[in-house]
mmCIF file of the N, C-alpha and C atoms, coordinates in Angstrom:
data_MODEL
# 
_entry.id   MODEL 
# 
loop_
_atom_site.group_PDB 
_atom_site.id 
_atom_site.type_symbol 
_atom_site.label_atom_id 
_atom_site.label_alt_id 
_atom_site.label_comp_id 
_atom_site.label_asym_id 
_atom_site.label_entity_id 
_atom_site.label_seq_id 
_atom_site.pdbx_PDB_ins_code 
_atom_site.Cartn_x 
_atom_site.Cartn_y 
_atom_site.Cartn_z 
_atom_site.occupancy 
_atom_site.B_iso_or_equiv 
_atom_site.pdbx_formal_charge 
_atom_site.auth_seq_id 
_atom_site.auth_comp_id 
_atom_site.auth_asym_id 
_atom_site.auth_atom_id 
_atom_site.pdbx_PDB_model_num 
ATOM 1   N N  . MET A 1 1  ? 117.862 95.442 110.981 1.00 0.00 ? 1  MET A N  1 
ATOM 2   C CA . MET A 1 1  ? 117.172 94.386 110.285 1.00 0.00 ? 1  MET A CA 1 
ATOM 3   C C  . MET A 1 1  ? 117.867 94.381 108.944 1.00 0.00 ? 1  MET A C  1 
ATOM 4   N N  . GLU A 1 2  ? 118.421 93.224 108.634 1.00 0.00 ? 2  GLU A N  1 
ATOM 5   C CA . GLU A 1 2  ? 119.120 93.038 107.294 1.00 0.00 ? 2  GLU A CA 1 
ATOM 6   C C  . GLU A 1 2  ? 118.335 93.141 106.049 1.00 0.00 ? 2  GLU A C  1 
ATOM 7   N N  . ASN A 1 3  ? 117.240 92.365 106.118 1.00 0.00 ? 3  ASN A N  1 
ATOM 8   C CA . ASN A 1 3  ? 116.504 92.285 104.890 1.00 0.00 ? 3  ASN A CA 1 
ATOM 9   C C  . ASN A 1 3  ? 115.224 93.093 104.863 1.00 0.00 ? 3  ASN A C  1 
ATOM 10  N N  . ASN A 1 4  ? 114.920 93.936 105.800 1.00 0.00 ? 4  ASN A N  1 
ATOM 11  C CA . ASN A 1 4  ? 113.807 94.768 105.835 1.00 0.00 ? 4  ASN A CA 1 
ATOM 12  C C  . ASN A 1 4  ? 112.438 94.063 105.777 1.00 0.00 ? 4  ASN A C  1 
ATOM 13  N N  . LEU A 1 5  ? 112.307 92.926 106.172 1.00 0.00 ? 5  LEU A N  1 
ATOM 14  C CA . LEU A 1 5  ? 111.174 92.044 106.379 1.00 0.00 ? 5  LEU A CA 1 
ATOM 15  C C  . LEU A 1 5  ? 110.821 91.698 107.738 1.00 0.00 ? 5  LEU A C  1 
ATOM 16  N N  . VAL A 1 6  ? 109.469 91.813 108.070 1.00 0.00 ? 6  VAL A N  1 
ATOM 17  C CA . VAL A 1 6  ? 108.893 91.358 109.197 1.00 0.00 ? 6  VAL A CA 1 
ATOM 18  C C  . VAL A 1 6  ? 108.200 90.029 109.005 1.00 0.00 ? 6  VAL A C  1 
ATOM 19  N N  . HIS A 1 7  ? 108.555 88.986 109.748 1.00 0.00 ? 7  HIS A N  1 
ATOM 20  C CA . HIS A 1 7  ? 107.946 87.671 109.668 1.00 0.00 ? 7  HIS A CA 1 
ATOM 21  C C  . HIS A 1 7  ? 106.927 87.577 110.609 1.00 0.00 ? 7  HIS A C  1 
ATOM 22  N N  . ILE A 1 8  ? 105.591 87.460 110.265 1.00 0.00 ? 8  ILE A N  1 
ATOM 23  C CA . ILE A 1 8  ? 104.531 87.425 111.179 1.00 0.00 ? 8  ILE A CA 1 
ATOM 24  C C  . ILE A 1 8  ? 103.559 86.218 110.837 1.00 0.00 ? 8  ILE A C  1 
ATOM 25  N N  . ALA A 1 9  ? 102.675 85.877 111.776 1.00 0.00 ? 9  ALA A N  1 
ATOM 26  C CA . ALA A 1 9  ? 101.723 84.923 111.573 1.00 0.00 ? 9  ALA A CA 1 
ATOM 27  C C  . ALA A 1 9  ? 100.298 85.588 111.789 1.00 0.00 ? 9  ALA A C  1 
ATOM 28  N N  . ILE A 1 10 ? 99.393  85.286 110.991 1.00 0.00 ? 10 ILE A N  1 
ATOM 29  C CA . ILE A 1 10 ? 98.150  85.999 111.080 1.00 0.00 ? 10 ILE A CA 1 
ATOM 30  C C  . ILE A 1 10 ? 97.014  84.949 110.776 1.00 0.00 ? 10 ILE A C  1 
ATOM 31  N N  . SER A 1 11 ? 95.960  85.095 111.501 1.00 0.00 ? 11 SER A N  1 
ATOM 32  C CA . SER A 1 11 ? 94.745  84.144 111.362 1.00 0.00 ? 11 SER A CA 1 
ATOM 33  C C  . SER A 1 11 ? 94.176  84.413 110.021 1.00 0.00 ? 11 SER A C  1 
ATOM 34  N N  . PRO A 1 12 ? 93.609  83.195 109.428 1.00 0.00 ? 12 PRO A N  1 
ATOM 35  C CA . PRO A 1 12 ? 92.861  83.424 108.150 1.00 0.00 ? 12 PRO A CA 1 
ATOM 36  C C  . PRO A 1 12 ? 91.744  84.447 108.170 1.00 0.00 ? 12 PRO A C  1 
ATOM 37  N N  . ASN A 1 13 ? 91.053  84.546 109.381 1.00 0.00 ? 13 ASN A N  1 
ATOM 38  C CA . ASN A 1 13 ? 89.869  85.554 109.463 1.00 0.00 ? 13 ASN A CA 1 
ATOM 39  C C  . ASN A 1 13 ? 90.426  86.849 109.448 1.00 0.00 ? 13 ASN A C  1 
ATOM 40  N N  . ALA A 1 14 ? 91.560  87.182 110.151 1.00 0.00 ? 14 ALA A N  1 
ATOM 41  C CA . ALA A 1 14 ? 92.058  88.503 110.127 1.00 0.00 ? 14 ALA A CA 1 
ATOM 42  C C  . ALA A 1 14 ? 92.628  88.967 108.699 1.00 0.00 ? 14 ALA A C  1 
ATOM 43  N N  . LEU A 1 15 ? 93.234  87.951 108.095 1.00 0.00 ? 15 LEU A N  1 
ATOM 44  C CA . LEU A 1 15 ? 93.759  88.260 106.733 1.00 0.00 ? 15 LEU A CA 1 
ATOM 45  C C  . LEU A 1 15 ? 92.664  88.517 105.779 1.00 0.00 ? 15 LEU A C  1 
ATOM 46  N N  . ALA A 1 16 ? 91.612  87.690 105.842 1.00 0.00 ? 16 ALA A N  1 
ATOM 47  C CA . ALA A 1 16 ? 90.338  87.854 104.953 1.00 0.00 ? 16 ALA A CA 1 
ATOM 48  C C  . ALA A 1 16 ? 89.699  89.304 105.078 1.00 0.00 ? 16 ALA A C  1 
ATOM 49  N N  . THR A 1 17 ? 89.763  89.768 106.429 1.00 0.00 ? 17 THR A N  1 
ATOM 50  C CA . THR A 1 17 ? 89.102  91.147 106.780 1.00 0.00 ? 17 THR A CA 1 
ATOM 51  C C  . THR A 1 17 ? 90.011  92.062 106.108 1.00 0.00 ? 17 THR A C  1 
ATOM 52  N N  . LEU A 1 18 ? 91.351  92.001 106.167 1.00 0.00 ? 18 LEU A N  1 
ATOM 53  C CA . LEU A 1 18 ? 92.238  92.837 105.510 1.00 0.00 ? 18 LEU A CA 1 
ATOM 54  C C  . LEU A 1 18 ? 92.070  92.911 103.881 1.00 0.00 ? 18 LEU A C  1 
ATOM 55  N N  . ILE A 1 19 ? 91.985  91.628 103.299 1.00 0.00 ? 19 ILE A N  1 
ATOM 56  C CA . ILE A 1 19 ? 91.803  91.582 101.948 1.00 0.00 ? 19 ILE A CA 1 
ATOM 57  C C  . ILE A 1 19 ? 90.476  92.221 101.499 1.00 0.00 ? 19 ILE A C  1 
ATOM 58  N N  . GLN A 1 20 ? 89.358  91.938 102.211 1.00 0.00 ? 20 GLN A N  1 
ATOM 59  C CA . GLN A 1 20 ? 88.018  92.387 101.806 1.00 0.00 ? 20 GLN A CA 1 
ATOM 60  C C  . GLN A 1 20 ? 87.961  93.898 101.847 1.00 0.00 ? 20 GLN A C  1 
ATOM 61  N N  . SER A 1 21 ? 88.640  94.486 102.819 1.00 0.00 ? 21 SER A N  1 
ATOM 62  C CA . SER A 1 21 ? 88.705  96.001 103.029 1.00 0.00 ? 21 SER A CA 1 
ATOM 63  C C  . SER A 1 21 ? 89.525  96.648 102.073 1.00 0.00 ? 21 SER A C  1 
ATOM 64  N N  . GLY A 1 22 ? 90.345  95.869 101.307 1.00 0.00 ? 22 GLY A N  1 
ATOM 65  C CA . GLY A 1 22 ? 91.346  96.408 100.404 1.00 0.00 ? 22 GLY A CA 1 
ATOM 66  C C  . GLY A 1 22 ? 92.617  96.963 101.086 1.00 0.00 ? 22 GLY A C  1 
ATOM 67  N N  . THR A 1 23 ? 92.773  96.655 102.381 1.00 0.00 ? 23 THR A N  1 
ATOM 68  C CA . THR A 1 23 ? 93.960  97.187 103.166 1.00 0.00 ? 23 THR A CA 1 
ATOM 69  C C  . THR A 1 23 ? 95.142  96.443 102.737 1.00 0.00 ? 23 THR A C  1 
ATOM 70  N N  . ILE A 1 24 ? 95.134  95.243 102.245 1.00 0.00 ? 24 ILE A N  1 
ATOM 71  C CA . ILE A 1 24 ? 96.234  94.406 101.879 1.00 0.00 ? 24 ILE A CA 1 
ATOM 72  C C  . ILE A 1 24 ? 95.942  93.827 100.568 1.00 0.00 ? 24 ILE A C  1 
ATOM 73  N N  . HIS A 1 25 ? 96.991  93.724 99.774  1.00 0.00 ? 25 HIS A N  1 
ATOM 74  C CA . HIS A 1 25 ? 96.880  93.212 98.341  1.00 0.00 ? 25 HIS A CA 1 
ATOM 75  C C  . HIS A 1 25 ? 97.995  92.141 98.252  1.00 0.00 ? 25 HIS A C  1 
ATOM 76  N N  . ALA A 1 26 ? 97.723  91.223 97.275  1.00 0.00 ? 26 ALA A N  1 
ATOM 77  C CA . ALA A 1 26 ? 98.601  90.088 97.022  1.00 0.00 ? 26 ALA A CA 1 
ATOM 78  C C  . ALA A 1 26 ? 100.095 90.458 96.798  1.00 0.00 ? 26 ALA A C  1 
ATOM 79  N N  . ALA A 1 27 ? 100.299 91.617 96.252  1.00 0.00 ? 27 ALA A N  1 
ATOM 80  C CA . ALA A 1 27 ? 101.725 92.172 95.971  1.00 0.00 ? 27 ALA A CA 1 
ATOM 81  C C  . ALA A 1 27 ? 102.297 92.575 97.281  1.00 0.00 ? 27 ALA A C  1 
ATOM 82  N N  . ASP A 1 28 ? 101.561 92.776 98.394  1.00 0.00 ? 28 ASP A N  1 
ATOM 83  C CA . ASP A 1 28 ? 102.156 93.146 99.574  1.00 0.00 ? 28 ASP A CA 1 
ATOM 84  C C  . ASP A 1 28 ? 102.900 92.241 100.373 1.00 0.00 ? 28 ASP A C  1 
ATOM 85  N N  . PHE A 1 29 ? 102.758 90.978 100.023 1.00 0.00 ? 29 PHE A N  1 
ATOM 86  C CA . PHE A 1 29 ? 103.431 89.873 100.880 1.00 0.00 ? 29 PHE A CA 1 
ATOM 87  C C  . PHE A 1 29 ? 103.616 88.678 100.018 1.00 0.00 ? 29 PHE A C  1 
ATOM 88  N N  . LYS A 1 30 ? 104.406 87.774 100.629 1.00 0.00 ? 30 LYS A N  1 
ATOM 89  C CA . LYS A 1 30 ? 104.591 86.433 99.982  1.00 0.00 ? 30 LYS A CA 1 
ATOM 90  C C  . LYS A 1 30 ? 104.401 85.297 100.960 1.00 0.00 ? 30 LYS A C  1 
ATOM 91  N N  . CYS A 1 31 ? 103.945 84.244 100.479 1.00 0.00 ? 31 CYS A N  1 
ATOM 92  C CA . CYS A 1 31 ? 103.622 83.008 101.245 1.00 0.00 ? 31 CYS A CA 1 
ATOM 93  C C  . CYS A 1 31 ? 105.030 82.182 101.473 1.00 0.00 ? 31 CYS A C  1 
ATOM 94  N N  . LEU A 1 32 ? 105.115 81.667 102.722 1.00 0.00 ? 32 LEU A N  1 
ATOM 95  C CA . LEU A 1 32 ? 106.477 81.012 103.038 1.00 0.00 ? 32 LEU A CA 1 
ATOM 96  C C  . LEU A 1 32 ? 106.311 79.554 102.784 1.00 0.00 ? 32 LEU A C  1 
ATOM 97  N N  . ASN A 1 33 ? 105.068 78.969 102.529 1.00 0.00 ? 33 ASN A N  1 
ATOM 98  C CA . ASN A 1 33 ? 105.040 77.520 102.235 1.00 0.00 ? 33 ASN A CA 1 
ATOM 99  C C  . ASN A 1 33 ? 103.721 77.357 101.463 1.00 0.00 ? 33 ASN A C  1 
ATOM 100 N N  . ALA A 1 34 ? 103.648 76.081 100.937 1.00 0.00 ? 34 ALA A N  1 
ATOM 101 C CA . ALA A 1 34 ? 102.616 75.842 99.971  1.00 0.00 ? 34 ALA A CA 1 
ATOM 102 C C  . ALA A 1 34 ? 101.222 75.852 100.657 1.00 0.00 ? 34 ALA A C  1 
ATOM 103 N N  . ASP A 1 35 ? 101.196 75.386 101.895 1.00 0.00 ? 35 ASP A N  1 
ATOM 104 C CA . ASP A 1 35 ? 99.765  75.454 102.593 1.00 0.00 ? 35 ASP A CA 1 
ATOM 105 C C  . ASP A 1 35 ? 99.293  76.864 102.808 1.00 0.00 ? 35 ASP A C  1 
ATOM 106 N N  . SER A 1 36 ? 100.294 77.812 103.145 1.00 0.00 ? 36 SER A N  1 
ATOM 107 C CA . SER A 1 36 ? 99.783  79.168 103.343 1.00 0.00 ? 36 SER A CA 1 
ATOM 108 C C  . SER A 1 36 ? 99.343  79.740 101.894 1.00 0.00 ? 36 SER A C  1 
ATOM 109 N N  . LYS A 1 37 ? 100.102 79.379 100.925 1.00 0.00 ? 37 LYS A N  1 
ATOM 110 C CA . LYS A 1 37 ? 99.702  79.864 99.589  1.00 0.00 ? 37 LYS A CA 1 
ATOM 111 C C  . LYS A 1 37 ? 98.403  79.442 99.168  1.00 0.00 ? 37 LYS A C  1 
ATOM 112 N N  . LYS A 1 38 ? 98.023  78.159 99.440  1.00 0.00 ? 38 LYS A N  1 
ATOM 113 C CA . LYS A 1 38 ? 96.784  77.623 99.008  1.00 0.00 ? 38 LYS A CA 1 
ATOM 114 C C  . LYS A 1 38 ? 95.624  78.445 99.833  1.00 0.00 ? 38 LYS A C  1 
ATOM 115 N N  . MET A 1 39 ? 95.927  78.559 101.073 1.00 0.00 ? 39 MET A N  1 
ATOM 116 C CA . MET A 1 39 ? 94.901  79.301 101.919 1.00 0.00 ? 39 MET A CA 1 
ATOM 117 C C  . MET A 1 39 ? 94.812  80.782 101.417 1.00 0.00 ? 39 MET A C  1 
ATOM 118 N N  . VAL A 1 40 ? 95.820  81.476 101.099 1.00 0.00 ? 40 VAL A N  1 
ATOM 119 C CA . VAL A 1 40 ? 95.730  82.823 100.697 1.00 0.00 ? 40 VAL A CA 1 
ATOM 120 C C  . VAL A 1 40 ? 94.938  82.897 99.306  1.00 0.00 ? 40 VAL A C  1 
ATOM 121 N N  . TRP A 1 41 ? 95.269  81.999 98.364  1.00 0.00 ? 41 TRP A N  1 
ATOM 122 C CA . TRP A 1 41 ? 94.602  81.928 97.077  1.00 0.00 ? 41 TRP A CA 1 
ATOM 123 C C  . TRP A 1 41 ? 93.024  81.820 97.277  1.00 0.00 ? 41 TRP A C  1 
ATOM 124 N N  . ALA A 1 42 ? 92.659  80.811 98.209  1.00 0.00 ? 42 ALA A N  1 
ATOM 125 C CA . ALA A 1 42 ? 91.376  80.649 98.560  1.00 0.00 ? 42 ALA A CA 1 
ATOM 126 C C  . ALA A 1 42 ? 90.821  81.879 99.099  1.00 0.00 ? 42 ALA A C  1 
ATOM 127 N N  . LEU A 1 43 ? 91.369  82.621 99.954  1.00 0.00 ? 43 LEU A N  1 
ATOM 128 C CA . LEU A 1 43 ? 90.851  83.850 100.581 1.00 0.00 ? 43 LEU A CA 1 
ATOM 129 C C  . LEU A 1 43 ? 90.619  84.866 99.433  1.00 0.00 ? 43 LEU A C  1 
ATOM 130 N N  . PHE A 1 44 ? 91.561  85.120 98.593  1.00 0.00 ? 44 PHE A N  1 
ATOM 131 C CA . PHE A 1 44 ? 91.435  85.962 97.509  1.00 0.00 ? 44 PHE A CA 1 
ATOM 132 C C  . PHE A 1 44 ? 90.268  85.618 96.442  1.00 0.00 ? 44 PHE A C  1 
ATOM 133 N N  . LEU A 1 45 ? 90.118  84.361 96.142  1.00 0.00 ? 45 LEU A N  1 
ATOM 134 C CA . LEU A 1 45 ? 89.111  83.880 95.301  1.00 0.00 ? 45 LEU A CA 1 
ATOM 135 C C  . LEU A 1 45 ? 87.704  84.117 95.969  1.00 0.00 ? 45 LEU A C  1 
ATOM 136 N N  . SER A 1 46 ? 87.661  83.887 97.174  1.00 0.00 ? 46 SER A N  1 
ATOM 137 C CA . SER A 1 46 ? 86.472  84.100 98.009  1.00 0.00 ? 46 SER A CA 1 
ATOM 138 C C  . SER A 1 46 ? 85.968  85.565 97.994  1.00 0.00 ? 46 SER A C  1 
ATOM 139 N N  . THR A 1 47 ? 86.874  86.309 98.126  1.00 0.00 ? 47 THR A N  1 
ATOM 140 C CA . THR A 1 47 ? 86.734  87.781 98.203  1.00 0.00 ? 47 THR A CA 1 
ATOM 141 C C  . THR A 1 47 ? 86.258  88.316 96.845  1.00 0.00 ? 47 THR A C  1 
ATOM 142 N N  . LEU A 1 48 ? 86.970  87.831 95.794  1.00 0.00 ? 48 LEU A N  1 
ATOM 143 C CA . LEU A 1 48 ? 86.594  88.102 94.418  1.00 0.00 ? 48 LEU A CA 1 
ATOM 144 C C  . LEU A 1 48 ? 85.163  87.710 94.009  1.00 0.00 ? 48 LEU A C  1 
ATOM 145 N N  . LYS A 1 49 ? 84.783  86.422 94.461  1.00 0.00 ? 49 LYS A N  1 
ATOM 146 C CA . LYS A 1 49 ? 83.419  85.998 94.183  1.00 0.00 ? 49 LYS A CA 1 
ATOM 147 C C  . LYS A 1 49 ? 82.430  86.773 94.889  1.00 0.00 ? 49 LYS A C  1 
ATOM 148 N N  . SER A 1 50 ? 82.685  87.164 96.065  1.00 0.00 ? 50 SER A N  1 
ATOM 149 C CA . SER A 1 50 ? 81.722  88.047 96.909  1.00 0.00 ? 50 SER A CA 1 
ATOM 150 C C  . SER A 1 50 ? 81.595  89.410 96.260  1.00 0.00 ? 50 SER A C  1 
ATOM 151 N N  . THR A 1 51 ? 82.720  89.968 95.732  1.00 0.00 ? 51 THR A N  1 
ATOM 152 C CA . THR A 1 51 ? 82.613  91.263 95.106  1.00 0.00 ? 51 THR A CA 1 
ATOM 153 C C  . THR A 1 51 ? 81.828  91.225 93.691  1.00 0.00 ? 51 THR A C  1 
ATOM 154 N N  . LEU A 1 52 ? 82.084  90.097 92.984  1.00 0.00 ? 52 LEU A N  1 
ATOM 155 C CA . LEU A 1 52 ? 81.314  89.997 91.770  1.00 0.00 ? 52 LEU A CA 1 
ATOM 156 C C  . LEU A 1 52 ? 79.745  89.736 91.993  1.00 0.00 ? 52 LEU A C  1 
ATOM 157 N N  . LYS A 1 53 ? 79.453  89.101 92.939  1.00 0.00 ? 53 LYS A N  1 
ATOM 158 C CA . LYS A 1 53 ? 78.089  88.821 93.407  1.00 0.00 ? 53 LYS A CA 1 
ATOM 159 C C  . LYS A 1 53 ? 77.358  90.186 93.778  1.00 0.00 ? 53 LYS A C  1 
ATOM 160 N N  . GLU A 1 54 ? 78.066  91.010 94.524  1.00 0.00 ? 54 GLU A N  1 
ATOM 161 C CA . GLU A 1 54 ? 77.591  92.260 94.958  1.00 0.00 ? 54 GLU A CA 1 
ATOM 162 C C  . GLU A 1 54 ? 77.414  93.239 93.598  1.00 0.00 ? 54 GLU A C  1 
ATOM 163 N N  . GLN A 1 55 ? 78.187  93.089 92.661  1.00 0.00 ? 55 GLN A N  1 
ATOM 164 C CA . GLN A 1 55 ? 78.049  93.952 91.376  1.00 0.00 ? 55 GLN A CA 1 
ATOM 165 C C  . GLN A 1 55 ? 76.825  93.623 90.502  1.00 0.00 ? 55 GLN A C  1 
ATOM 166 N N  . ILE A 1 56 ? 76.484  92.276 90.801  1.00 0.00 ? 56 ILE A N  1 
ATOM 167 C CA . ILE A 1 56 ? 75.370  91.819 89.783  1.00 0.00 ? 56 ILE A CA 1 
ATOM 168 C C  . ILE A 1 56 ? 73.980  92.357 90.293  1.00 0.00 ? 56 ILE A C  1 
# 
């Protein structure tokens, strides 16, 4: 493998679960297109909102 990357597709629900559990972080991957980036941002923001609500 020349570039040491694995190209995969993952469902938004599975990604959300990984984000919520802290298993995966934004620095661990990059989005390959604008639509994916928008969805990932939304998932991270949703997780952040949930975390902040739990802390209040």
